[in-house]
N, CA, C and O atoms as a GROMACS GRO file, in nm:
protein
  256
    1UNK      N    1   1.499  -1.331   0.194
    1UNK     CA    2   1.459  -1.464   0.156
    1UNK      C    3   1.468  -1.474   0.004
    1UNK      O    4   1.418  -1.388  -0.068
    2UNK      N    5   1.531  -1.576  -0.042
    2UNK     CA    6   1.544  -1.597  -0.185
    2UNK      C    7   1.423  -1.675  -0.235
    2UNK      O    8   1.386  -1.777  -0.177
    3UNK      N    9   1.362  -1.626  -0.344
    3UNK     CA   10   1.244  -1.689  -0.401
    3UNK      C   11   1.256  -1.688  -0.552
    3UNK      O   12   1.305  -1.591  -0.611
    4UNK      N   13   1.212  -1.793  -0.615
    4UNK     CA   14   1.211  -1.800  -0.761
    4UNK      C   15   1.070  -1.768  -0.808
    4UNK      O   16   0.973  -1.829  -0.763
    5UNK      N   17   1.060  -1.672  -0.899
    5UNK     CA   18   0.930  -1.632  -0.954
    5UNK      C   19   0.936  -1.635  -1.106
    5UNK      O   20   1.040  -1.607  -1.166
    6UNK      N   21   0.826  -1.669  -1.167
    6UNK     CA   22   0.815  -1.665  -1.312
    6UNK      C   23   0.732  -1.542  -1.351
    6UNK      O   24   0.610  -1.547  -1.356
    7UNK      N   25   0.802  -1.433  -1.377
    7UNK     CA   26   0.737  -1.307  -1.412
    7UNK      C   27   0.766  -1.279  -1.560
    7UNK      O   28   0.882  -1.282  -1.600
    8UNK      N   29   0.664  -1.253  -1.640
    8UNK     CA   30   0.686  -1.226  -1.781
    8UNK      C   31   0.782  -1.107  -1.799
    8UNK      O   32   0.767  -1.004  -1.733
    9UNK      N   33   0.880  -1.122  -1.887
    9UNK     CA   34   0.979  -1.017  -1.910
    9UNK      C   35   0.918  -0.880  -1.941
    9UNK      O   36   0.961  -0.780  -1.884
   10UNK      N   37   0.818  -0.873  -2.032
   10UNK     CA   38   0.762  -0.740  -2.060
   10UNK      C   39   0.704  -0.672  -1.935
   10UNK      O   40   0.712  -0.550  -1.921
   11UNK      N   41   0.648  -0.751  -1.846
   11UNK     CA   42   0.588  -0.696  -1.724
   11UNK      C   43   0.695  -0.640  -1.631
   11UNK      O   44   0.681  -0.529  -1.581
   12UNK      N   45   0.800  -0.716  -1.608
   12UNK     CA   46   0.906  -0.668  -1.518
   12UNK      C   47   0.980  -0.551  -1.581
   12UNK      O   48   1.020  -0.458  -1.510
   13UNK      N   49   1.001  -0.554  -1.712
   13UNK     CA   50   1.069  -0.444  -1.779
   13UNK      C   51   0.989  -0.314  -1.768
   13UNK      O   52   1.045  -0.208  -1.742
   14UNK      N   53   0.858  -0.324  -1.787
   14UNK     CA   54   0.773  -0.205  -1.775
   14UNK      C   55   0.773  -0.153  -1.632
   14UNK      O   56   0.778  -0.032  -1.609
   15UNK      N   57   0.766  -0.243  -1.536
   15UNK     CA   58   0.769  -0.204  -1.395
   15UNK      C   59   0.901  -0.136  -1.361
   15UNK      O   60   0.903  -0.037  -1.288
   16UNK      N   61   1.012  -0.189  -1.413
   16UNK     CA   62   1.143  -0.130  -1.386
   16UNK      C   63   1.152   0.010  -1.447
   16UNK      O   64   1.210   0.101  -1.388
   17UNK      N   65   1.095   0.024  -1.565
   17UNK     CA   66   1.097   0.154  -1.632
   17UNK      C   67   1.016   0.258  -1.553
   17UNK      O   68   1.061   0.370  -1.532
   18UNK      N   69   0.898   0.217  -1.509
   18UNK     CA   70   0.811   0.309  -1.435
   18UNK      C   71   0.867   0.343  -1.297
   18UNK      O   72   0.854   0.456  -1.250
   19UNK      N   73   0.928   0.245  -1.232
   19UNK     CA   74   0.978   0.268  -1.096
   19UNK      C   75   1.116   0.333  -1.096
   19UNK      O   76   1.161   0.385  -0.994
   20UNK      N   77   1.182   0.329  -1.212
   20UNK     CA   78   1.318   0.383  -1.226
   20UNK      C   79   1.417   0.310  -1.134
   20UNK      O   80   1.518   0.366  -1.092
   21UNK      N   81   1.385   0.184  -1.105
   21UNK     CA   82   1.476   0.099  -1.029
   21UNK      C   83   1.571   0.031  -1.126
   21UNK      O   84   1.534   0.001  -1.239
   22UNK      N   85   1.693   0.007  -1.080
   22UNK     CA   86   1.793  -0.055  -1.167
   22UNK      C   87   1.795  -0.207  -1.154
   22UNK      O   88   1.855  -0.275  -1.237
   23UNK      N   89   1.730  -0.260  -1.050
   23UNK     CA   90   1.731  -0.404  -1.030
   23UNK      C   91   1.588  -0.459  -1.024
   23UNK      O   92   1.493  -0.388  -0.991
   24UNK      N   93   1.577  -0.585  -1.059
   24UNK     CA   94   1.448  -0.651  -1.050
   24UNK      C   95   1.403  -0.661  -0.905
   24UNK      O   96   1.285  -0.644  -0.874
   25UNK      N   97   1.498  -0.688  -0.816
   25UNK     CA   98   1.466  -0.700  -0.674
   25UNK      C   99   1.408  -0.568  -0.621
   25UNK      O  100   1.305  -0.569  -0.553
   26UNK      N  101   1.473  -0.457  -0.651
   26UNK     CA  102   1.424  -0.326  -0.608
   26UNK      C  103   1.286  -0.297  -0.663
   26UNK      O  104   1.201  -0.240  -0.594
   27UNK      N  105   1.265  -0.335  -0.787
   27UNK     CA  106   1.135  -0.314  -0.851
   27UNK      C  107   1.026  -0.395  -0.783
   27UNK      O  108   0.918  -0.343  -0.756
   28UNK      N  109   1.054  -0.521  -0.755
   28UNK     CA  110   0.955  -0.608  -0.690
   28UNK      C  111   0.925  -0.560  -0.549
   28UNK      O  112   0.810  -0.561  -0.506
   29UNK      N  113   1.029  -0.519  -0.475
   29UNK     CA  114   1.008  -0.468  -0.339
   29UNK      C  115   0.918  -0.345  -0.342
   29UNK      O  116   0.823  -0.335  -0.264
   30UNK      N  117   0.948  -0.252  -0.432
   30UNK     CA  118   0.865  -0.132  -0.442
   30UNK      C  119   0.722  -0.166  -0.482
   30UNK      O  120   0.627  -0.109  -0.429
   31UNK      N  121   0.707  -0.259  -0.575
   31UNK     CA  122   0.573  -0.299  -0.618
   31UNK      C  123   0.494  -0.361  -0.503
   31UNK      O  124   0.375  -0.332  -0.487
   32UNK      N  125   0.558  -0.445  -0.425
   32UNK     CA  126   0.489  -0.507  -0.311
   32UNK      C  127   0.453  -0.404  -0.204
   32UNK      O  128   0.345  -0.410  -0.146
   33UNK      N  129   0.544  -0.310  -0.178
   33UNK     CA  130   0.515  -0.204  -0.080
   33UNK      C  131   0.397  -0.119  -0.126
   33UNK      O  132   0.310  -0.085  -0.046
   34UNK      N  133   0.393  -0.086  -0.254
   34UNK     CA  134   0.281  -0.009  -0.309
   34UNK      C  135   0.151  -0.087  -0.300
   34UNK      O  136   0.046  -0.031  -0.266
   35UNK      N  137   0.156  -0.216  -0.330
   35UNK     CA  138   0.037  -0.300  -0.324
   35UNK      C  139  -0.018  -0.306  -0.181
   35UNK      O  140  -0.138  -0.294  -0.160
   36UNK      N  141   0.071  -0.325  -0.085
   36UNK     CA  142   0.030  -0.332   0.056
   36UNK      C  143  -0.032  -0.199   0.099
   36UNK      O  144  -0.136  -0.196   0.163
   37UNK      N  145   0.035  -0.088   0.063
   37UNK     CA  146  -0.016   0.044   0.098
   37UNK      C  147  -0.155   0.066   0.036
   37UNK      O  148  -0.245   0.116   0.102
   38UNK      N  149  -0.171   0.027  -0.090
   38UNK     CA  150  -0.298   0.046  -0.161
   38UNK      C  151  -0.408  -0.038  -0.097
   38UNK      O  152  -0.520   0.011  -0.078
   39UNK      N  153  -0.378  -0.163  -0.062
   39UNK     CA  154  -0.479  -0.250  -0.001
   39UNK      C  155  -0.522  -0.197   0.136
   39UNK      O  156  -0.640  -0.204   0.170
   40UNK      N  157  -0.428  -0.146   0.215
   40UNK     CA  158  -0.462  -0.090   0.345
   40UNK      C  159  -0.549   0.034   0.329
   40UNK      O  160  -0.647   0.052   0.401
   41UNK      N  161  -0.514   0.118   0.233
   41UNK     CA  162  -0.592   0.238   0.208
   41UNK      C  163  -0.732   0.201   0.160
   41UNK      O  164  -0.830   0.262   0.202
   42UNK      N  165  -0.741   0.102   0.074
   42UNK     CA  166  -0.870   0.056   0.025
   42UNK      C  167  -0.955   0.006   0.142
   42UNK      O  168  -1.076   0.030   0.145
   43UNK      N  169  -0.894  -0.062   0.237
   43UNK     CA  170  -0.967  -0.109   0.354
   43UNK      C  171  -1.026   0.005   0.435
   43UNK      O  172  -1.138  -0.004   0.484
   44UNK      N  173  -0.950   0.112   0.448
   44UNK     CA  174  -0.998   0.230   0.521
   44UNK      C  175  -1.112   0.296   0.443
   44UNK      O  176  -1.213   0.334   0.501
   45UNK      N  177  -1.094   0.310   0.313
   45UNK     CA  178  -1.197   0.373   0.229
   45UNK      C  179  -1.325   0.291   0.232
   45UNK      O  180  -1.434   0.348   0.237
   46UNK      N  181  -1.314   0.160   0.229
   46UNK     CA  182  -1.432   0.073   0.233
   46UNK      C  183  -1.511   0.090   0.362
   46UNK      O  184  -1.632   0.065   0.365
   47UNK      N  185  -1.444   0.133   0.470
   47UNK     CA  186  -1.512   0.152   0.598
   47UNK      C  187  -1.572   0.292   0.611
   47UNK      O  188  -1.637   0.323   0.711
   48UNK      N  189  -1.551   0.376   0.512
   48UNK     CA  190  -1.602   0.514   0.517
   48UNK      C  191  -1.753   0.512   0.536
   48UNK      O  192  -1.826   0.440   0.467
   49UNK      N  193  -1.798   0.591   0.631
   49UNK     CA  194  -1.941   0.600   0.658
   49UNK      C  195  -1.991   0.492   0.753
   49UNK      O  196  -2.106   0.497   0.796
   50UNK      N  197  -1.907   0.397   0.788
   50UNK     CA  198  -1.948   0.289   0.878
   50UNK      C  199  -1.891   0.306   1.018
   50UNK      O  200  -1.929   0.232   1.110
   51UNK      N  201  -1.803   0.401   1.036
   51UNK     CA  202  -1.744   0.422   1.167
   51UNK      C  203  -1.836   0.511   1.250
   51UNK      O  204  -1.891   0.609   1.199
   52UNK      N  205  -1.853   0.477   1.375
   52UNK     CA  206  -1.943   0.550   1.463
   52UNK      C  207  -1.860   0.634   1.560
   52UNK      O  208  -1.787   0.581   1.642
   53UNK      N  209  -1.873   0.765   1.548
   53UNK     CA  210  -1.802   0.857   1.637
   53UNK      C  211  -1.900   0.913   1.739
   53UNK      O  212  -2.014   0.944   1.707
   54UNK      N  213  -1.853   0.924   1.862
   54UNK     CA  214  -1.941   0.978   1.965
   54UNK      C  215  -1.948   1.130   1.953
   54UNK      O  216  -1.859   1.194   1.897
   55UNK      N  217  -2.056   1.185   2.005
   55UNK     CA  218  -2.078   1.329   1.998
   55UNK      C  219  -1.997   1.406   2.100
   55UNK      O  220  -1.993   1.529   2.095
   56UNK      N  221  -1.934   1.337   2.193
   56UNK     CA  222  -1.860   1.406   2.298
   56UNK      C  223  -1.711   1.420   2.266
   56UNK      O  224  -1.629   1.426   2.357
   57UNK      N  225  -1.677   1.425   2.139
   57UNK     CA  226  -1.536   1.434   2.099
   57UNK      C  227  -1.470   1.560   2.151
   57UNK      O  228  -1.351   1.559   2.183
   58UNK      N  229  -1.544   1.668   2.160
   58UNK     CA  230  -1.488   1.794   2.210
   58UNK      C  231  -1.449   1.778   2.358
   58UNK      O  232  -1.343   1.825   2.398
   59UNK      N  233  -1.532   1.714   2.436
   59UNK     CA  234  -1.502   1.690   2.577
   59UNK      C  235  -1.381   1.598   2.591
   59UNK      O  236  -1.292   1.626   2.671
   60UNK      N  237  -1.378   1.493   2.517
   60UNK     CA  238  -1.265   1.398   2.523
   60UNK      C  239  -1.136   1.467   2.483
   60UNK      O  240  -1.031   1.442   2.543
   61UNK      N  241  -1.141   1.551   2.383
   61UNK     CA  242  -1.023   1.621   2.334
   61UNK      C  243  -0.962   1.707   2.445
   61UNK      O  244  -0.839   1.716   2.455
   62UNK      N  245  -1.045   1.770   2.526
   62UNK     CA  246  -0.996   1.859   2.631
   62UNK      C  247  -0.954   1.783   2.758
   62UNK      O  248  -0.894   1.842   2.848
   63UNK      N  249  -0.985   1.656   2.767
   63UNK     CA  250  -0.949   1.578   2.886
   63UNK      C  251  -0.806   1.528   2.881
   63UNK      O  252  -0.758   1.474   2.981
   64UNK      N  253  -0.739   1.544   2.773
   64UNK     CA  254  -0.601   1.494   2.761
   64UNK      C  255  -0.508   1.562   2.856
   64UNK      O  256  -0.389   1.531   2.859
   0.00000   0.00000   0.00000
C-alpha cells in the first residue's frame, strides 16, 4: 500500500543508519515490525504475576 508520510529527515536518516537499511521503505518496515514486537512483549510483561496457573501442571503434562 502506498502512503505519504511527513517524517523529519534527521529522524529517517538516523533510523536508516541504525538499521543499516538502504531504503526508507525498508527502514520504516523494520521500525514498524520492531514496534509491534515491543508492544506485544510489553503486554506480556504487564501481565506478569497476574496469570493464574493450576497446581496440577505435572498431571496435565503427563496426560498428553
